[in-house]
C-alpha positions as CSV (number, residue, x, y, z in Angstrom):
1,M,12.0,-13.7,-61.1
2,E,8.5,-13.5,-59.6
3,K,8.2,-17.3,-60.1
4,L,11.4,-17.8,-58.0
5,E,10.1,-15.5,-55.3
6,G,6.9,-17.5,-55.2
7,Y,8.9,-20.7,-54.9
8,W,11.1,-19.1,-52.2
9,M,8.0,-18.0,-50.2
10,E,6.4,-21.5,-50.6
11,A,9.6,-23.1,-49.4
12,Q,9.8,-20.8,-46.4
13,N,6.2,-21.5,-45.5
14,L,6.8,-25.2,-45.8
15,C,9.9,-24.9,-43.6
16,Q,7.9,-23.0,-41.0
17,A,5.2,-25.7,-41.0
18,V,7.8,-28.5,-40.7
19,D,9.5,-26.6,-37.9
20,E,6.2,-26.2,-36.0
21,H,5.4,-29.9,-36.5
22,L,8.9,-30.7,-35.2
23,K,8.4,-28.6,-32.1
24,E,5.0,-30.2,-31.4
25,T,6.5,-33.7,-31.8
26,Q,9.4,-32.8,-29.5
27,A,7.0,-31.5,-26.9
28,Q,5.0,-34.7,-27.2
29,Y,8.1,-36.8,-26.9
30,Q,9.2,-35.0,-23.8
31,T,5.8,-35.5,-22.2
32,L,5.9,-39.2,-23.0
33,E,9.4,-39.4,-21.7
34,R,8.3,-37.9,-18.4
35,K,5.3,-40.2,-18.2
36,Y,7.5,-43.2,-19.0
37,S,10.0,-42.2,-16.3
38,K,7.3,-41.8,-13.8
39,A,5.8,-45.2,-14.7
40,K,9.1,-46.9,-14.3
41,R,9.7,-45.2,-10.9
42,L,6.2,-46.3,-9.7
43,I,6.7,-49.8,-10.9
44,K,10.0,-50.0,-9.1
45,E,8.4,-48.6,-5.9
46,Y,5.5,-51.1,-6.1
47,Q,7.9,-54.0,-6.7
48,Q,9.9,-53.0,-3.7
49,K,6.8,-52.6,-1.6
50,E,5.7,-56.1,-2.7
51,I,9.0,-57.6,-1.7
52,E,8.8,-55.9,1.7
53,F,5.2,-57.1,2.1
54,L,6.1,-60.7,1.2
55,K,9.1,-60.7,3.7
56,K,6.8,-59.3,6.4
57,E,4.1,-61.9,5.6
58,T,6.6,-64.7,5.7
59,A,8.0,-63.5,9.0
60,Q,4.5,-63.3,10.5
61,R,3.6,-66.7,9.2
62,R,6.7,-68.2,10.8
63,I,6.0,-66.5,14.1
64,Q,2.4,-67.8,14.0
65,E,3.5,-71.3,13.2
66,E,6.1,-71.2,16.0
67,S,3.4,-69.9,18.4
68,E,1.0,-72.6,17.3
69,L,3.7,-75.3,17.8
70,A,4.5,-74.0,21.3
71,H,0.8,-73.9,22.1
72,K,0.3,-77.5,20.9
73,E,3.3,-78.6,22.9
74,E,1.9,-76.9,26.0
75,V,-1.5,-78.6,25.5
76,D,0.2,-82.0,25.0
77,K,2.1,-81.5,28.3
78,L,-1.0,-80.5,30.2
79,Q,-2.9,-83.4,28.8
80,E,-0.1,-85.7,29.8
81,K,-0.2,-84.4,33.3
82,L,-4.0,-85.0,33.5
83,L,-3.6,-88.6,32.5
């Protein structure tokens, strides 16, 4: 009978150890899940910012090219008047 009680106590201790390990693992999983979600959100935000930046850069480049073209045309007209 004492032997059975010893086995029972050993089994309970093992169950407690496994339960503690499970709780630690679950806590680590939740922490990693939060970090993963945050990383995904940040990546999405940075990708959106990159898209907006590229659109803005393209628009500015187009405006600059149009301005340079208008300036060149004006210079050509003025040179033509001088000749």
